[in-house]
N, C-alpha and C positions, 0 to 999 in steps of 0.2 A: 630385168626384162626377159621375158620368155622368148625363146628362139623356136619358131615353128619348124616342124619336121620337113625335110626335103620331100618333094613330090614323089621321087623315085622310092624313097623309104616307105611312104604310105602305099604306093603301088605294090611293093613287095609284101608288106604286112597284110594286104587284102587277101592273100592266099592262106593266112593263118586263122585259127580260131579267134573270134573277137576277144575272148578272155586273154589269150596270149598276146595279141596285138596291144591291148590296153595295158597289160603288165609291162610290155616292152617299152611303150611310150612313157609310162610313169617312171620307169627306171632310168630312161634317157633323161628325163627332167631332173631327177635327183643328181645324176652325174653332172649335168650342165649347171645346176645350182651351185655345186661345189667347185666346178671348173668352167666358168663362163667363157673363158678364152680358148677352150679346147676345140680342136679341129676334128670333125667327124669324118671317118672313112667308111663308107658303106660297101659291104661285099655280100654277094649272093652266090652261094655254092650249094653244098648239101644243106645248109641252113643260112638264114639271114643273120648278118652280124654287123655291128658298128664298132670300129676301133677308135679309141680316143687318144689323141696326143696333142702336144703343143707345137709340133713342127710339121704336121701333115704326113709323118712317117710312122704309122702305127706299129709296124713290125719292129722297127729299130727303137723308136722313142715312145711307144705307147705305154700308158699307165693302166688302162683297163679296156674291157670290151664287153659288149652285150650280145648274147646269142639267143635267138628264138628257137625253141624246140617244139615238139608236138603239143605238149600240154603244160609247159613251164618255160621260164626264161632264166638264163644264167648270167651273172655278173662275174666276169673273169678278171683276174689281176695278172698282168703280164709277168711280174716278178713276185708272184704270190708266195713262193717258197721262202723268200727273203723277208716277208712280213711276219711279225710276231703273231702267233695264233694260239693264245693261252686257252681259249675255249674250244679249240679244235673245230672251228666252224668252217674253215676253208677245206674244200674237197678237191681231189685230183691226185694223179700219180706221175705227172710229167716232171721234167727237170726244173721248170720254173713256174709254169702257170698253175694257179689254183682258182677255184670259183665258189660262189654261193648260188644256190638254186632258189628260185622264187616261184611258188605255186599259187600264191594269193596276194592280194593287195595288202593284207595284214602283214605279210612277211616284209614288205617295204618299210614298215614303220619301226622296225627294230633299230635302236640307236647304233648298234654295232656296225650296221651297214655303212653309215657315214664315217665311222671311225676307220674302217678298212679303206674306204675310198680316199679319205684325207691322208692316210698313211701312204697309200700308193702314189698320190700326187706329190707328197713331200719327198718320197723316195726318188721320183724321176726329176724333181726340181733340184735335189741335192747332187745328183750325178748325171746331168743331161748328156754329157759327152761320153759317158762310159756305158755302152750298150747293155751290159749285164752286170751291173755293179753288185758286188757281194756284200754290201753294207746293209746290215739289218736296221730297220727303222722301229723306234719305240712306238707302240700303239697307245695313244693317250686314252685315258678313261673318261 
């Protein structure tokens, strides 16, 4: 069952280019298809973001987040450095977070997107009480 976006989210997205807003909502749908019980935490600062967790605590227990940028959307993984990345698809230089950038709807169709998302969900489900588990998760093919 499709979960409609929160009115506040739609209001925030109205400030973005329609292409970015469309990518953002499509990526949100992909996350919610793989994690229908996820709790969304919307934040608006320098950019619009949604953090996804199963506890409502996206900073502590989040598995991914979506960020709207000027002409693209990023899908970030809160413990991305701990995910296997054999194809070097994940981008970033922080201690834990890595992301994938989406510039077109075709980018959303890459099967690897769901594999990373499912690995991030598995990672948080295997160690929900350990905020920054250092356990690597195998990325299924």
